[in-house]
C-alpha positions in Angstrom: -42.5 12.4 5.1 -40.6 13.8 8.0 -41.8 13.2 11.5 -40.4 13.7 15.0 -40.9 11.1 17.7 -39.0 10.0 20.8 -36.6 7.2 20.7 -38.2 5.2 23.4 -41.4 5.0 21.3 -39.3 3.1 18.7 -37.7 0.7 21.2 -39.7 -2.3 20.0 -38.7 -1.8 16.2 -35.4 0.1 16.2 -32.0 -1.5 16.0 -29.8 1.6 16.3 -26.4 1.7 14.5 -23.7 4.2 15.3 -21.2 5.2 12.6 -17.8 3.4 12.8 -16.2 6.9 12.4 -17.5 7.9 15.9 -14.6 6.1 17.6 -15.0 5.6 21.3 -16.7 8.9 21.9 -20.4 9.5 22.0 -20.5 12.4 19.6 -22.3 11.0 16.7 -25.7 10.3 15.2 -27.3 6.9 15.1 -29.7 5.5 12.5 -32.3 2.8 12.5 -33.7 1.2 9.4 -37.5 1.1 10.0 -38.5 0.1 6.5 -40.8 -2.9 6.7 -42.3 -1.7 10.0 -45.4 0.5 10.4 -43.0 3.6 10.4 -41.6 2.7 7.0 -38.8 5.2 7.5 -35.2 5.8 8.5 -34.8 7.1 12.1 -32.0 9.4 13.1 -31.1 10.4 16.7 -28.3 12.0 18.6 -26.2 9.3 20.3 -25.6 11.6 23.3 -29.4 11.5 24.0 -30.7 8.1 23.2 -34.0 8.8 25.0 -34.4 12.1 23.2 -36.1 12.9 19.9 -35.7 11.0 16.8 -36.2 12.3 13.2 -38.1 9.9 10.8 -37.5 10.4 7.2 -38.3 8.5 4.0 -35.6 6.0 2.7 -35.4 8.2 -0.4 -34.8 11.3 1.6 -32.1 9.5 3.6 -30.4 8.4 0.4 -30.4 12.0 -0.7 -29.0 13.1 2.6 -26.1 10.7 2.3 -25.4 11.9 -1.2 -25.3 15.5 0.0 -23.1 14.6 3.0 -20.6 12.8 0.8 -20.0 16.1 -1.1 -18.2 17.4 2.1 -15.7 14.5 2.4 -12.2 14.9 1.2 
């Protein structure tokens, strides 16, 4: 499942987390674990636009995304 929504629609259920690698800047993505909610997904949004769109993906797809992203780290 992949779905787009707006971050404000998730305000009651999302506890957004920003990567510790983002430093003091605002150039990062944020995630929210929505498993156990009616969304049953992981939400991803641009930290520069917290009221903008959020992408909802399955927890399994998020795990695969992380595995893929780790192939680019040194």
